[in-house]
N, C-alpha and C positions, 0 to 999 in steps of 0.2 A: 569497896563499891567503884576506883578510878579504874582499875581494870576492865571490871565489868561493863562504865560507858563506855568506855576505848574499843571494847569487842564488836557492841553494837554500834561505833559509829563506823567502824569498818566493815561489821557486817551492810548496814544499809549503804557507805560508798562503793561495796562490790557489784550491790545490786545496781543501783546508780549506774554505775560502771557497765554492764552487762544488758543494762534493759536500751543503756547509749547505745551499744553498738549490734544489741536487738535492729531500732531501730536504722542505725545506719543498712544493714543490710537487708532488710526489707527495703528502705529507699531506693539502696542497689542495682535489688531485684526489680517491683514492680515499678520503680521511678517517683516522681513529681512530679507537679502544675508543671513546670519549666524544666523537665528533663526525662530520657524515656528511658525508661526502665530496662535493663541487663536482659531480663523473659521477652521480651515486647520484642525486643532488638536482632535475641536469637529464633526465636518466631518469624520476623520480616525477616528478614536473612533467607532464614532455611527453605521460607516457603520462595522468594524468590529466585533460588535457586536452582529450587524442583524448576521452576517455570523458565526459568530461563536453559533446564536444560533440555528441556522437553521441546524447547525453539531449536534449539542452538544441536544436537546431538542431528540430527534431519542433514541440514549441513558440513555440519565434521564429519561424517559418516559420509557424504559425498564428494568434501571436497580429499579423505582419507583414501577411498576407493580410488576417481578418476588419478591418482597418481602413482596407483600400481602396477608390475607387470603383468603379466600371465603368470608366470611362474611364482608368482605373491600371494596372488586371484589365489592358488593351487595349491600353495600352502601353509593347512590349517593354523604354525603354529605364528602368520603374521596375523593379525584382525586389526589396529590401526594402524603402526607407523610404519611404510612401505621398505622392504632392504635399499631401495631405492627411487629417488624423486625420479617416473617415468614419461618426460612430458609432451609422449611421441601421444602419447593419446590423447589429447591436446590439437597436436597437431592434425589425426588422423579424424579426431569428429572437425575441428574446422574444415579444414580439404569437402569435407562431404556435405557439409550442411551450405557451404559457400559463402560463411560466416562471414564478408566485409558485405555483398551483397545485403544477406538477408538481414544483418545492421542496419545499412543507412536505409532497408523497406521496413524496417520497423520504426526507427527512430521518424519518421516520413508517415506512415499507417497512425503512429500512437499519437504523435508532435497536431499533424493536421488537423483530425476531427478534434482533440483540446483545445486550439488552443480557440478555434469557432466553439467549441460548450461554453467553454468558462462566455466568448462576447455575449450566447444568449443565452447564457440559461442567470447571467447577472443584469440584463435587459429583462426575464421575466420576472423574474425575481424580485429585482427594483418596481416594477412593476406592480405587480400585488402586495409591494407593503405600506405603497406609497399613495397608487392611488384607490378608492373607492368607486365599481360600477355595476351595475344591473350583468346578474353570474358568478360574482365573486367565488362567491360560497359553492358552487355549485361545482366549477372550475377547479378550487381548491381540491370540492373530494373525489373527481376526476382524477388531480394529478396525484393523490396518496392513492387511488384504488390501482388506479396503472404502477405505482410503484412496487403494490401487492402482488397484480398480478404477474403468472409465474410465465416468466417470457418464454416459453415452449408452445403457450398456449396463440401469444401472438406471430410463433416465426413464420409459423408458416402460410398465412395470412400476407406478414409482410414479405415473404423468400418472393409471391404470385403476384404485390404489387413493383416491389424493385423488376421482377420481368420483364414487366409491363412498360414499368420506362427507361427499363434500357439501364441498368445499372451496374445490373448483375454483372461480376470482374473489373468492378470500374472502383477507384478512392470514393468517387464522387456516396454509392449507398454508406459512405462512413459522411460523408461533409454536407448532406445535407438535410437527411437525418439530425446530426448535433446542429444546425443552422435553425432547423423551426424546432430548437428545446425538448427532439425525442432521439438522443445518443445514448450511448452506452448509460444506464443508472443514472440518466439524465434532473430526473425527478428530486433525489436526496440532495442534488447541487443546486436547484432552484428552493428547495426547505434553506439549504445552508442560506443562499444570498440572502432571500425574503423574511427568516431571522437577523440576518445580518443587519441589512437596512430600516429595519426596525425597530433596532434599538439604538437608531444614530439621532442626535438629537435632535427637535424640528425646528429650534432654535437657528442651524447650519441653516437649513433649507431655506426660512421663511427671510435671513441675511441676504442668502441669495437670488431672494426671488424683487428684496426689496431693489439690487442693486442693477436689476433689471436684466438678471438670468432668468431663461428661459429654463424648459424643462426636461431639453437636450444638454445643455450648456450645465444644470444644475448636478443631472447626472456626471456628465464627463469629468466636470471642473469640482465637483463636491465628495460626491458617491463615490466613484470611483478606486480616486486615492484615498479617500480612505477604508475603501475594502479591500490593502489590501494580502492584510492576512485570510481572511477568503478564500479571495484570487486565488493563493498558496497550496489552500488546501483542496482545493476545487484542481487544477493544474495537478496539481499531485499524483491525486487520487483517478482522477481521468486516463491522466498516462499510463498509469501501473494496471488498468482494466484495460485499457486501451490494445496496452503492450501483450498482458500475460490473455486476452482474448484469442482460442484459438479455432475454437468451430465459426463463428458468426465472421473470421477472416476470410477462413477455408472458402462460406459459401458465396456471400458474399464480393470480398473484394479479392481471392483469389479466383474465386467461380468453379471450382472441384465439382465433375456432377452434371457445369451446368450448360458444356460444350460452348462456354464462352469463357473458358480459361484463360487469362490474363497473366506477366509475366514480373506481378505483382506477388510477394512472399512475406516471412515472416522468421523470426528463431523460433520463436514456439511454435511456428507450424510444420515446420524443417526438426520441430524437434519432438513432433505431433508423428511424423511419419519416419522416423528418423531410420530403421531398421533398413527399409522399401527405401530411400534415397540412398543409404551408405550402400548398399547392394548394388542400386543401380549407378552407384558410382567407379566401384567398383565393374563390373562391364563396359561401362562407355570408356573410358583413361585407361592407357597403356600402365598407368604405372599404378598396380594393386597397393590396396589400403592393407591390413593385417586385418583380417580376420574381426567381428567386431564378440566384443567383450562387452560381462559389467563397468567397465574399469573404462571404457571406451566411452558407452551407455554417460555414463555420471558426469566424464569430461565436456558432452554435448549437453547433460541439462546444467550443467555449473556455466558455461561460457555462454546459454543462454539466459541466465538468471543476472549473468555479471556488470552488465550496465546499470541492473535498474539496484545494486548494489552499491557500483561507485556512483550515482546520484544522491543513493542518501545519506551515504556516509559526507557529502559537503552539501547538504541538505536542509542535516540530521536540524540542526540549532535552530533554525528557519521554521523548520517543518513542527516541533514542539512548538514554539511560541507561537505560532498560528494558529495550532489546533485551540492552546489554551485559552487564546481570545476569541474566535468563532464562536468557543464553549462547547466542542467536539467533545463525547466524553467515550463514546468507541464506537464501532460500525456490527 
């Protein structure tokens, strides 16, 4: 009898031990309320690796190809790692693009309208958020509709207007439109400021008014300092969009095909016409560059995005914090 009882007790103990281990394994795989499960972690990292690969593959391919010599390009056994780092591709691309002049022009073409646009969109967004006036809803509808409307629809009328005003071939084609809140994608920036200023505590505005501050002083002393996250987000987005805009820059600022061509250019415009520019450099200079190939094209492409990559490396932390504080979830 005692032997049978001891066997039953041992069986029950083994069953409890098995159940305890099973629950432990289930918790490890599925997780608990305060801890993430192994399956969820594996799936998340797998998804992040795939998404990261999709985004990084073109960049890695561009860097790898840009460092290959012509012999490496023709060698089918070399796919990713070149036999030697051939830096002359970057030297040839930089000479053909006149890199430093195009770089400085790009900073001015993208930076000046961006600064103007940040200021004008902040004023417009603050006005929509803090003042009630007749026709406000209609103007908001027009603002949203102008953002939905394809740019191709208004491109030719805008070009005709700028031609009559004598803005073609001048940086004012971007500056004046940014000043009046009609810059590149200005509608979304106005809405960002509008949403941010709407969330400001009304008590701050009332306290400033009690202290005798007018609307302009309240905007400059209270609204603008508190809107630093929105200002950074708008500045970065606007700068990148102006930097990457090649068609409108060629049409309005450079003035190609209008008879009012200027000396303004940008890295993206140079890249757009890279083959022609490369051939023209060889025709106009005694120093002949190596015949253009895929590696030189990739080197020119990487040079055109390198300043943006460097800027993002230094501003990434502040940019992520600003996006979180402004409530932007995606573009």
